[in-house]
TIDOKOL-224364 format. One record per atom (N, C-alpha, C, O): residue in three letters; x, y, z; residue number from 1; chain; atom name. Coordinates in pm, 1 decimal, padded with zeros to 6 digits, always signed. Layout:
<r kolkol="ALA" X="X" Y="Y" Z="Z" mivex="NUM" lumro="A" marza="CA"/>
...
! end
This chain:
<r kolkol="MET" X="-01589.7" Y="-01086.4" Z="-00909.8" mivex="1" lumro="A" marza="N"/>
<r kolkol="MET" X="-01621.8" Y="-00959.8" Z="-00822.4" mivex="1" lumro="A" marza="CA"/>
<r kolkol="MET" X="-01748.9" Y="-00994.6" Z="-00743.8" mivex="1" lumro="A" marza="C"/>
<r kolkol="MET" X="-01758.7" Y="-00960.6" Z="-00625.9" mivex="1" lumro="A" marza="O"/>
<r kolkol="LYS" X="-01849.7" Y="-01064.1" Z="-00808.9" mivex="2" lumro="A" marza="N"/>
<r kolkol="LYS" X="-01978.2" Y="-01071.0" Z="-00706.3" mivex="2" lumro="A" marza="CA"/>
<r kolkol="LYS" X="-01944.4" Y="-01147.0" Z="-00583.9" mivex="2" lumro="A" marza="C"/>
<r kolkol="LYS" X="-01988.3" Y="-01111.0" Z="-00474.7" mivex="2" lumro="A" marza="O"/>
<r kolkol="ARG" X="-01867.2" Y="-01252.1" Z="-00597.5" mivex="3" lumro="A" marza="N"/>
<r kolkol="ARG" X="-01832.7" Y="-01311.8" Z="-00472.1" mivex="3" lumro="A" marza="CA"/>
<r kolkol="ARG" X="-01762.7" Y="-01238.2" Z="-00374.8" mivex="3" lumro="A" marza="C"/>
<r kolkol="ARG" X="-01797.5" Y="-01243.8" Z="-00256.9" mivex="3" lumro="A" marza="O"/>
<r kolkol="LEU" X="-01658.8" Y="-01163.5" Z="-00415.4" mivex="4" lumro="A" marza="N"/>
<r kolkol="LEU" X="-01602.3" Y="-01074.9" Z="-00319.0" mivex="4" lumro="A" marza="CA"/>
<r kolkol="LEU" X="-01684.7" Y="-00961.1" Z="-00263.5" mivex="4" lumro="A" marza="C"/>
<r kolkol="LEU" X="-01687.3" Y="-00933.6" Z="-00143.5" mivex="4" lumro="A" marza="O"/>
<r kolkol="PHE" X="-01746.9" Y="-00901.4" Z="-00349.9" mivex="5" lumro="A" marza="N"/>
<r kolkol="PHE" X="-01869.1" Y="-00810.9" Z="-00303.2" mivex="5" lumro="A" marza="CA"/>
<r kolkol="PHE" X="-01969.7" Y="-00853.8" Z="-00190.6" mivex="5" lumro="A" marza="C"/>
<r kolkol="PHE" X="-01997.1" Y="-00787.2" Z="-00090.8" mivex="5" lumro="A" marza="O"/>
<r kolkol="ARG" X="-02021.0" Y="-00980.0" Z="-00225.3" mivex="6" lumro="A" marza="N"/>
<r kolkol="ARG" X="-02088.5" Y="-01045.7" Z="-00115.0" mivex="6" lumro="A" marza="CA"/>
<r kolkol="ARG" X="-02046.9" Y="-01065.1" Z="+00013.3" mivex="6" lumro="A" marza="C"/>
<r kolkol="ARG" X="-02116.2" Y="-01059.5" Z="+00114.9" mivex="6" lumro="A" marza="O"/>
<r kolkol="MET" X="-01894.6" Y="-01095.5" Z="+00001.1" mivex="7" lumro="A" marza="N"/>
<r kolkol="MET" X="-01828.9" Y="-01105.3" Z="+00131.9" mivex="7" lumro="A" marza="CA"/>
<r kolkol="MET" X="-01827.5" Y="-00974.9" Z="+00240.1" mivex="7" lumro="A" marza="C"/>
<r kolkol="MET" X="-01833.1" Y="-00973.7" Z="+00363.1" mivex="7" lumro="A" marza="O"/>
<r kolkol="VAL" X="-01817.8" Y="-00867.6" Z="+00142.4" mivex="8" lumro="A" marza="N"/>
<r kolkol="VAL" X="-01816.8" Y="-00729.5" Z="+00217.3" mivex="8" lumro="A" marza="CA"/>
<r kolkol="VAL" X="-01961.3" Y="-00684.7" Z="+00260.2" mivex="8" lumro="A" marza="C"/>
<r kolkol="VAL" X="-01995.5" Y="-00651.1" Z="+00373.6" mivex="8" lumro="A" marza="O"/>
<r kolkol="ALA" X="-02031.9" Y="-00690.1" Z="+00157.8" mivex="9" lumro="A" marza="N"/>
<r kolkol="ALA" X="-02183.6" Y="-00639.2" Z="+00176.4" mivex="9" lumro="A" marza="CA"/>
<r kolkol="ALA" X="-02281.5" Y="-00731.1" Z="+00162.4" mivex="9" lumro="A" marza="C"/>
<r kolkol="ALA" X="-02342.3" Y="-00748.4" Z="+00056.8" mivex="9" lumro="A" marza="O"/>
<r kolkol="VAL" X="-02302.0" Y="-00795.6" Z="+00269.4" mivex="10" lumro="A" marza="N"/>
<r kolkol="VAL" X="-02389.8" Y="-00919.5" Z="+00276.2" mivex="10" lumro="A" marza="CA"/>
<r kolkol="VAL" X="-02536.5" Y="-00879.1" Z="+00239.9" mivex="10" lumro="A" marza="C"/>
<r kolkol="VAL" X="-02596.8" Y="-00960.6" Z="+00170.0" mivex="10" lumro="A" marza="O"/>
<r kolkol="ASN" X="-02599.3" Y="-00771.6" Z="+00274.9" mivex="11" lumro="A" marza="N"/>
<r kolkol="ASN" X="-02733.4" Y="-00721.8" Z="+00258.3" mivex="11" lumro="A" marza="CA"/>
<r kolkol="ASN" X="-02732.2" Y="-00635.4" Z="+00133.1" mivex="11" lumro="A" marza="C"/>
<r kolkol="ASN" X="-02836.3" Y="-00572.5" Z="+00114.2" mivex="11" lumro="A" marza="O"/>
<r kolkol="HIS" X="-02642.3" Y="-00620.9" Z="+00050.7" mivex="12" lumro="A" marza="N"/>
<r kolkol="HIS" X="-02656.8" Y="-00501.8" Z="-00047.8" mivex="12" lumro="A" marza="CA"/>
<r kolkol="HIS" X="-02600.4" Y="-00609.3" Z="-00162.5" mivex="12" lumro="A" marza="C"/>
<r kolkol="HIS" X="-02502.1" Y="-00683.4" Z="-00159.7" mivex="12" lumro="A" marza="O"/>
<r kolkol="PRO" X="-02712.8" Y="-00585.6" Z="-00274.9" mivex="13" lumro="A" marza="N"/>
<r kolkol="PRO" X="-02688.8" Y="-00681.5" Z="-00397.1" mivex="13" lumro="A" marza="CA"/>
<r kolkol="PRO" X="-02578.0" Y="-00615.3" Z="-00484.6" mivex="13" lumro="A" marza="C"/>
<r kolkol="PRO" X="-02559.7" Y="-00493.6" Z="-00488.3" mivex="13" lumro="A" marza="O"/>
<r kolkol="TYR" X="-02513.5" Y="-00697.8" Z="-00547.2" mivex="14" lumro="A" marza="N"/>
<r kolkol="TYR" X="-02418.5" Y="-00655.4" Z="-00634.6" mivex="14" lumro="A" marza="CA"/>
<r kolkol="TYR" X="-02485.1" Y="-00605.9" Z="-00798.5" mivex="14" lumro="A" marza="C"/>
<r kolkol="TYR" X="-02570.9" Y="-00675.1" Z="-00853.4" mivex="14" lumro="A" marza="O"/>
<r kolkol="HIS" X="-02438.5" Y="-00497.1" Z="-00852.2" mivex="15" lumro="A" marza="N"/>
<r kolkol="HIS" X="-02482.4" Y="-00482.6" Z="-00978.9" mivex="15" lumro="A" marza="CA"/>
<r kolkol="HIS" X="-02376.8" Y="-00447.0" Z="-01058.6" mivex="15" lumro="A" marza="C"/>
<r kolkol="HIS" X="-02293.9" Y="-00366.7" Z="-01015.8" mivex="15" lumro="A" marza="O"/>
<r kolkol="GLU" X="-02366.8" Y="-00497.3" Z="-01174.4" mivex="16" lumro="A" marza="N"/>
<r kolkol="GLU" X="-02237.4" Y="-00471.1" Z="-01261.0" mivex="16" lumro="A" marza="CA"/>
<r kolkol="GLU" X="-02185.4" Y="-00339.5" Z="-01274.9" mivex="16" lumro="A" marza="C"/>
<r kolkol="GLU" X="-02064.8" Y="-00315.2" Z="-01273.5" mivex="16" lumro="A" marza="O"/>
<r kolkol="ALA" X="-02291.3" Y="-00238.6" Z="-01290.6" mivex="17" lumro="A" marza="N"/>
<r kolkol="ALA" X="-02269.6" Y="-00108.7" Z="-01329.9" mivex="17" lumro="A" marza="CA"/>
<r kolkol="ALA" X="-02255.0" Y="-00024.2" Z="-01201.1" mivex="17" lumro="A" marza="C"/>
<r kolkol="ALA" X="-02225.2" Y="+00094.9" Z="-01209.8" mivex="17" lumro="A" marza="O"/>
<r kolkol="GLU" X="-02272.1" Y="-00074.2" Z="-01101.6" mivex="18" lumro="A" marza="N"/>
<r kolkol="GLU" X="-02251.3" Y="-00012.1" Z="-00964.7" mivex="18" lumro="A" marza="CA"/>
<r kolkol="GLU" X="-02094.9" Y="+00049.9" Z="-00946.9" mivex="18" lumro="A" marza="C"/>
<r kolkol="GLU" X="-02000.1" Y="-00021.9" Z="-00978.5" mivex="18" lumro="A" marza="O"/>
<r kolkol="LYS" X="-02076.9" Y="+00157.9" Z="-00905.6" mivex="19" lumro="A" marza="N"/>
<r kolkol="LYS" X="-01929.5" Y="+00195.1" Z="-00861.5" mivex="19" lumro="A" marza="CA"/>
<r kolkol="LYS" X="-01868.1" Y="+00124.3" Z="-00766.4" mivex="19" lumro="A" marza="C"/>
<r kolkol="LYS" X="-01926.9" Y="+00089.0" Z="-00664.2" mivex="19" lumro="A" marza="O"/>
<r kolkol="ALA" X="-01735.9" Y="+00095.3" Z="-00792.8" mivex="20" lumro="A" marza="N"/>
<r kolkol="ALA" X="-01667.5" Y="+00006.1" Z="-00694.8" mivex="20" lumro="A" marza="CA"/>
<r kolkol="ALA" X="-01594.3" Y="+00068.7" Z="-00564.8" mivex="20" lumro="A" marza="C"/>
<r kolkol="ALA" X="-01528.1" Y="+00001.5" Z="-00485.7" mivex="20" lumro="A" marza="O"/>
<r kolkol="ARG" X="-01615.3" Y="+00200.1" Z="-00555.9" mivex="21" lumro="A" marza="N"/>
<r kolkol="ARG" X="-01536.7" Y="+00275.8" Z="-00457.3" mivex="21" lumro="A" marza="CA"/>
<r kolkol="ARG" X="-01574.2" Y="+00219.5" Z="-00304.6" mivex="21" lumro="A" marza="C"/>
<r kolkol="ARG" X="-01486.1" Y="+00202.5" Z="-00220.3" mivex="21" lumro="A" marza="O"/>
<r kolkol="PRO" X="-01697.2" Y="+00196.0" Z="-00282.1" mivex="22" lumro="A" marza="N"/>
<r kolkol="PRO" X="-01719.2" Y="+00144.7" Z="-00138.3" mivex="22" lumro="A" marza="CA"/>
<r kolkol="PRO" X="-01669.4" Y="+00006.6" Z="-00109.5" mivex="22" lumro="A" marza="C"/>
<r kolkol="PRO" X="-01627.6" Y="-00026.1" Z="+00001.6" mivex="22" lumro="A" marza="O"/>
<r kolkol="LEU" X="-01674.9" Y="-00071.8" Z="-00210.4" mivex="23" lumro="A" marza="N"/>
<r kolkol="LEU" X="-01600.9" Y="-00197.9" Z="-00202.4" mivex="23" lumro="A" marza="CA"/>
<r kolkol="LEU" X="-01450.5" Y="-00207.6" Z="-00189.0" mivex="23" lumro="A" marza="C"/>
<r kolkol="LEU" X="-01395.4" Y="-00288.9" Z="-00114.8" mivex="23" lumro="A" marza="O"/>
<r kolkol="ILE" X="-01389.8" Y="-00123.3" Z="-00262.4" mivex="24" lumro="A" marza="N"/>
<r kolkol="ILE" X="-01249.0" Y="-00105.4" Z="-00243.2" mivex="24" lumro="A" marza="CA"/>
<r kolkol="ILE" X="-01196.1" Y="-00041.6" Z="-00130.0" mivex="24" lumro="A" marza="C"/>
<r kolkol="ILE" X="-01083.6" Y="-00073.1" Z="-00091.3" mivex="24" lumro="A" marza="O"/>
<r kolkol="GLN" X="-01269.1" Y="+00053.3" Z="-00065.2" mivex="25" lumro="A" marza="N"/>
<r kolkol="GLN" X="-01238.5" Y="+00099.0" Z="+00072.6" mivex="25" lumro="A" marza="CA"/>
<r kolkol="GLN" X="-01282.9" Y="+00010.9" Z="+00184.5" mivex="25" lumro="A" marza="C"/>
<r kolkol="GLN" X="-01235.5" Y="+00025.6" Z="+00297.2" mivex="25" lumro="A" marza="O"/>
<r kolkol="ALA" X="-01373.5" Y="-00081.5" Z="+00157.0" mivex="26" lumro="A" marza="N"/>
<r kolkol="ALA" X="-01393.6" Y="-00188.0" Z="+00255.6" mivex="26" lumro="A" marza="CA"/>
<r kolkol="ALA" X="-01279.0" Y="-00312.7" Z="+00261.6" mivex="26" lumro="A" marza="C"/>
<r kolkol="ALA" X="-01270.4" Y="-00396.4" Z="+00351.5" mivex="26" lumro="A" marza="O"/>
<r kolkol="LEU" X="-01202.6" Y="-00303.3" Z="+00154.1" mivex="27" lumro="A" marza="N"/>
<r kolkol="LEU" X="-01097.2" Y="-00421.1" Z="+00162.2" mivex="27" lumro="A" marza="CA"/>
<r kolkol="LEU" X="-00994.7" Y="-00400.7" Z="+00261.4" mivex="27" lumro="A" marza="C"/>
<r kolkol="LEU" X="-00950.3" Y="-00287.8" Z="+00282.3" mivex="27" lumro="A" marza="O"/>
<r kolkol="ASP" X="-00953.5" Y="-00503.6" Z="+00324.8" mivex="28" lumro="A" marza="N"/>
<r kolkol="ASP" X="-00871.5" Y="-00508.4" Z="+00440.6" mivex="28" lumro="A" marza="CA"/>
<r kolkol="ASP" X="-00697.3" Y="-00522.3" Z="+00355.1" mivex="28" lumro="A" marza="C"/>
<r kolkol="ASP" X="-00645.2" Y="-00628.3" Z="+00320.5" mivex="28" lumro="A" marza="O"/>
<r kolkol="MET" X="-00651.7" Y="-00414.8" Z="+00342.4" mivex="29" lumro="A" marza="N"/>
<r kolkol="MET" X="-00536.0" Y="-00433.0" Z="+00259.8" mivex="29" lumro="A" marza="CA"/>
<r kolkol="MET" X="-00415.3" Y="-00500.2" Z="+00333.4" mivex="29" lumro="A" marza="C"/>
<r kolkol="MET" X="-00325.5" Y="-00560.0" Z="+00274.1" mivex="29" lumro="A" marza="O"/>
<r kolkol="GLY" X="-00422.2" Y="-00485.3" Z="+00457.5" mivex="30" lumro="A" marza="N"/>
<r kolkol="GLY" X="-00321.8" Y="-00574.9" Z="+00540.3" mivex="30" lumro="A" marza="CA"/>
<r kolkol="GLY" X="-00347.4" Y="-00705.9" Z="+00528.6" mivex="30" lumro="A" marza="C"/>
<r kolkol="GLY" X="-00250.1" Y="-00781.4" Z="+00527.9" mivex="30" lumro="A" marza="O"/>
<r kolkol="LYS" X="-00472.0" Y="-00757.8" Z="+00517.8" mivex="31" lumro="A" marza="N"/>
<r kolkol="LYS" X="-00474.0" Y="-00932.9" Z="+00485.2" mivex="31" lumro="A" marza="CA"/>
<r kolkol="LYS" X="-00420.3" Y="-00954.7" Z="+00360.5" mivex="31" lumro="A" marza="C"/>
<r kolkol="LYS" X="-00339.8" Y="-01046.1" Z="+00342.9" mivex="31" lumro="A" marza="O"/>
<r kolkol="ILE" X="-00466.3" Y="-00859.1" Z="+00245.0" mivex="32" lumro="A" marza="N"/>
<r kolkol="ILE" X="-00427.5" Y="-00869.9" Z="+00113.2" mivex="32" lumro="A" marza="CA"/>
<r kolkol="ILE" X="-00278.2" Y="-00882.4" Z="+00113.4" mivex="32" lumro="A" marza="C"/>
<r kolkol="ILE" X="-00226.3" Y="-00971.5" Z="+00046.3" mivex="32" lumro="A" marza="O"/>
<r kolkol="ALA" X="-00207.7" Y="-00801.9" Z="+00181.9" mivex="33" lumro="A" marza="N"/>
<r kolkol="ALA" X="-00068.5" Y="-00802.2" Z="+00166.6" mivex="33" lumro="A" marza="CA"/>
<r kolkol="ALA" X="+00008.1" Y="-00921.5" Z="+00233.1" mivex="33" lumro="A" marza="C"/>
<r kolkol="ALA" X="+00111.5" Y="-00970.6" Z="+00187.9" mivex="33" lumro="A" marza="O"/>
<r kolkol="GLU" X="-00055.4" Y="-00960.1" Z="+00343.7" mivex="34" lumro="A" marza="N"/>
<r kolkol="GLU" X="-00004.1" Y="-01083.3" Z="+00414.2" mivex="34" lumro="A" marza="CA"/>
<r kolkol="GLU" X="-00022.1" Y="-01215.5" Z="+00319.8" mivex="34" lumro="A" marza="C"/>
<r kolkol="GLU" X="+00062.8" Y="-01304.4" Z="+00326.7" mivex="34" lumro="A" marza="O"/>
<r kolkol="ARG" X="-00116.6" Y="-01225.5" Z="+00245.2" mivex="35" lumro="A" marza="N"/>
<r kolkol="ARG" X="-00137.3" Y="-01338.9" Z="+00175.7" mivex="35" lumro="A" marza="CA"/>
<r kolkol="ARG" X="-00112.6" Y="-01337.4" Z="+00011.5" mivex="35" lumro="A" marza="C"/>
<r kolkol="ARG" X="-00146.3" Y="-01433.2" Z="-00058.0" mivex="35" lumro="A" marza="O"/>
<r kolkol="ALA" X="-00051.2" Y="-01220.3" Z="-00041.8" mivex="36" lumro="A" marza="N"/>
<r kolkol="ALA" X="-00017.6" Y="-01200.4" Z="-00155.2" mivex="36" lumro="A" marza="CA"/>
<r kolkol="ALA" X="+00099.2" Y="-01306.6" Z="-00205.1" mivex="36" lumro="A" marza="C"/>
<r kolkol="ALA" X="+00185.4" Y="-01347.4" Z="-00127.3" mivex="36" lumro="A" marza="O"/>
<r kolkol="PRO" X="+00093.7" Y="-01337.8" Z="-00313.1" mivex="37" lumro="A" marza="N"/>
<r kolkol="PRO" X="+00206.8" Y="-01450.6" Z="-00384.0" mivex="37" lumro="A" marza="CA"/>
<r kolkol="PRO" X="+00340.6" Y="-01361.6" Z="-00391.5" mivex="37" lumro="A" marza="C"/>
<r kolkol="PRO" X="+00453.9" Y="-01409.3" Z="-00386.1" mivex="37" lumro="A" marza="O"/>
<r kolkol="LEU" X="+00312.1" Y="-01233.8" Z="-00403.9" mivex="38" lumro="A" marza="N"/>
<r kolkol="LEU" X="+00428.5" Y="-01149.4" Z="-00439.8" mivex="38" lumro="A" marza="CA"/>
<r kolkol="LEU" X="+00458.7" Y="-01067.0" Z="-00296.8" mivex="38" lumro="A" marza="C"/>
<r kolkol="LEU" X="+00373.8" Y="-01062.8" Z="-00207.8" mivex="38" lumro="A" marza="O"/>
<r kolkol="PRO" X="+00584.4" Y="-01004.7" Z="-00285.9" mivex="39" lumro="A" marza="N"/>
<r kolkol="PRO" X="+00608.5" Y="-00927.9" Z="-00163.8" mivex="39" lumro="A" marza="CA"/>
<r kolkol="PRO" X="+00548.5" Y="-00777.8" Z="-00171.1" mivex="39" lumro="A" marza="C"/>
<r kolkol="PRO" X="+00621.0" Y="-00682.5" Z="-00199.7" mivex="39" lumro="A" marza="O"/>
<r kolkol="LEU" X="+00427.1" Y="-00765.7" Z="-00146.4" mivex="40" lumro="A" marza="N"/>
<r kolkol="LEU" X="+00388.8" Y="-00614.6" Z="-00171.8" mivex="40" lumro="A" marza="CA"/>
<r kolkol="LEU" X="+00447.0" Y="-00507.0" Z="-00083.5" mivex="40" lumro="A" marza="C"/>
<r kolkol="LEU" X="+00466.6" Y="-00392.3" Z="-00123.8" mivex="40" lumro="A" marza="O"/>
<r kolkol="GLY" X="+00473.3" Y="-00547.8" Z="+00035.9" mivex="41" lumro="A" marza="N"/>
<r kolkol="GLY" X="+00548.0" Y="-00445.3" Z="+00120.7" mivex="41" lumro="A" marza="CA"/>
<r kolkol="GLY" X="+00669.0" Y="-00387.1" Z="+00062.7" mivex="41" lumro="A" marza="C"/>
<r kolkol="GLY" X="+00696.7" Y="-00267.7" Z="+00074.2" mivex="41" lumro="A" marza="O"/>
<r kolkol="ARG" X="+00748.2" Y="-00481.1" Z="-00006.0" mivex="42" lumro="A" marza="N"/>
<r kolkol="ARG" X="+00878.2" Y="-00420.2" Z="-00066.8" mivex="42" lumro="A" marza="CA"/>
<r kolkol="ARG" X="+00827.3" Y="-00365.1" Z="-00181.1" mivex="42" lumro="A" marza="C"/>
<r kolkol="ARG" X="+00894.8" Y="-00265.9" Z="-00208.2" mivex="42" lumro="A" marza="O"/>
<r kolkol="PHE" X="+00743.5" Y="-00381.9" Z="-00257.9" mivex="43" lumro="A" marza="N"/>
<r kolkol="PHE" X="+00694.0" Y="-00291.0" Z="-00379.9" mivex="43" lumro="A" marza="CA"/>
<r kolkol="PHE" X="+00658.1" Y="-00163.1" Z="-00328.9" mivex="43" lumro="A" marza="C"/>
<r kolkol="PHE" X="+00704.2" Y="-00059.5" Z="-00376.9" mivex="43" lumro="A" marza="O"/>
<r kolkol="GLU" X="+00577.1" Y="-00165.5" Z="-00232.9" mivex="44" lumro="A" marza="N"/>
<r kolkol="GLU" X="+00517.2" Y="-00028.5" Z="-00163.6" mivex="44" lumro="A" marza="CA"/>
<r kolkol="GLU" X="+00658.1" Y="+00043.4" Z="-00128.1" mivex="44" lumro="A" marza="C"/>
<r kolkol="GLU" X="+00688.8" Y="+00140.3" Z="-00197.6" mivex="44" lumro="A" marza="O"/>
<r kolkol="SER" X="+00737.8" Y="+00006.1" Z="-00033.9" mivex="45" lumro="A" marza="N"/>
<r kolkol="SER" X="+00870.6" Y="+00059.9" Z="+00000.2" mivex="45" lumro="A" marza="CA"/>
<r kolkol="SER" X="+00950.4" Y="+00136.1" Z="-00117.6" mivex="45" lumro="A" marza="C"/>
<r kolkol="SER" X="+00999.8" Y="+00248.6" Z="-00109.4" mivex="45" lumro="A" marza="O"/>
<r kolkol="THR" X="+00951.9" Y="+00046.8" Z="-00232.8" mivex="46" lumro="A" marza="N"/>
<r kolkol="THR" X="+01023.8" Y="+00097.9" Z="-00359.3" mivex="46" lumro="A" marza="CA"/>
<r kolkol="THR" X="+00965.2" Y="+00209.9" Z="-00426.3" mivex="46" lumro="A" marza="C"/>
<r kolkol="THR" X="+01022.0" Y="+00306.4" Z="-00477.3" mivex="46" lumro="A" marza="O"/>
<r kolkol="LEU" X="+00823.4" Y="+00178.6" Z="-00417.5" mivex="47" lumro="A" marza="N"/>
<r kolkol="LEU" X="+00746.7" Y="+00281.1" Z="-00516.7" mivex="47" lumro="A" marza="CA"/>
<r kolkol="LEU" X="+00722.8" Y="+00419.6" Z="-00421.2" mivex="47" lumro="A" marza="C"/>
<r kolkol="LEU" X="+00726.7" Y="+00528.2" Z="-00479.0" mivex="47" lumro="A" marza="O"/>
<r kolkol="PHE" X="+00700.0" Y="+00415.9" Z="-00287.0" mivex="48" lumro="A" marza="N"/>
<r kolkol="PHE" X="+00643.5" Y="+00516.7" Z="-00227.3" mivex="48" lumro="A" marza="CA"/>
<r kolkol="PHE" X="+00733.3" Y="+00540.1" Z="-00105.7" mivex="48" lumro="A" marza="C"/>
<r kolkol="PHE" X="+00691.7" Y="+00606.3" Z="-00010.6" mivex="48" lumro="A" marza="O"/>
<r kolkol="GLY" X="+00858.4" Y="+00485.8" Z="-00107.3" mivex="49" lumro="A" marza="N"/>
<r kolkol="GLY" X="+00954.4" Y="+00524.0" Z="-00012.4" mivex="49" lumro="A" marza="CA"/>
<r kolkol="GLY" X="+00917.1" Y="+00456.2" Z="+00142.3" mivex="49" lumro="A" marza="C"/>
<r kolkol="GLY" X="+00813.4" Y="+00390.8" Z="+00153.0" mivex="49" lumro="A" marza="O"/>
<r kolkol="GLY" X="+00998.4" Y="+00473.8" Z="+00248.9" mivex="50" lumro="A" marza="N"/>
<r kolkol="GLY" X="+00954.1" Y="+00404.3" Z="+00365.6" mivex="50" lumro="A" marza="CA"/>
<r kolkol="GLY" X="+01048.8" Y="+00303.0" Z="+00393.8" mivex="50" lumro="A" marza="C"/>
<r kolkol="GLY" X="+01142.5" Y="+00268.7" Z="+00321.7" mivex="50" lumro="A" marza="O"/>
<r kolkol="GLY" X="+01007.4" Y="+00244.3" Z="+00538.0" mivex="51" lumro="A" marza="N"/>
<r kolkol="GLY" X="+01106.0" Y="+00142.0" Z="+00581.3" mivex="51" lumro="A" marza="CA"/>
<r kolkol="GLY" X="+01183.9" Y="+00064.8" Z="+00513.8" mivex="51" lumro="A" marza="C"/>
<r kolkol="GLY" X="+01258.8" Y="-00013.7" Z="+00572.1" mivex="51" lumro="A" marza="O"/>
! end
C-alpha cells in the first residue's frame, strides 16, 4: 500500500490510519483493467450490464 500511495502522492507521506478515498480516486482504472490477469471488462458487463 505504501509503494502504491507514493506513486500517486509523491509529496504526501503515507500514514497507516489515513483514509484511502483520495488514493482510490486517483487510481487509473483503465490501466488496471488493461493489465489485470482476469477479464475485468467481462465481469463489469455481467454485473452492471452494458456492451
